[in-house]
N, C-alpha and C positions, 0 to 999 in steps of 0.2 A: 480319717476324726472325724468321731464325732463328741459334742462333751461327754452327754451318758454313757460313752463306753471305756472313756477317762475315768468320770468319778466312779467308776466299779471294782480300779485297778489302787491294790495293797501302797499305801507307801513308799516300800520301797520298791514298786514295781512299777512308779513314779520316773526314784530317782532313775530305774537302770532307764525309760521311755527316757528320761530328761540325753542325759550320754550318747543313748542309740541314733537324736535323733538330731541332736549339734553334730557327731563322725559322720553322720551323712549326708546335713547340709556342711559339712566342710571338705566334701567326696564333694559335692555338686560342683561344690561353687572352684576348684582345680575341672574337674571336666568341665566347667561355662570357660573359662580362661585357658586353660587347651586348644578349644573347639570343638574337646567333644562328647557336649550335652548337645543331647536336637532338643527338645526339650526344655527349654527353661521357669518355662511355668511351677519347673518342682520343686524349684526351691524355692516358687513363694508358700506352694504347701506348704511345703518340708516348717515352713518357719512359723507357722500362723498354727499348722501341728502343734509345733516348742512352744507357743505361748499359750496352748490351750492348758499344756501336760500343765504349762511353768501356775497355770493362771488356782485350778487347782489342786495343788500340792501348797502354794501358797494360804490358800481360802480359811485349807486342813489343820497347814502352821500356827492361822489365826482366830481357827475355832478353841486347838487347842490354846491359848493362850488367851481366849473368855471363858477358859472354867468348862468348856470340852459342849458345849453346842450345839 
């Protein structure tokens, strides 16, 4: 997921995406611990996507608190 794709989403969509990504990380970690996950790099990719979404959400929160810049 590219940062430009994340910035196009609304606040509600970002919140929903955060929840989805957190659940996906949980599932991936569980599968990795039971040796069912072949590509462990998916965990890293999903964590980076989650960080991107949270970063954009935080940027918007800060912008709103400073007067909507």
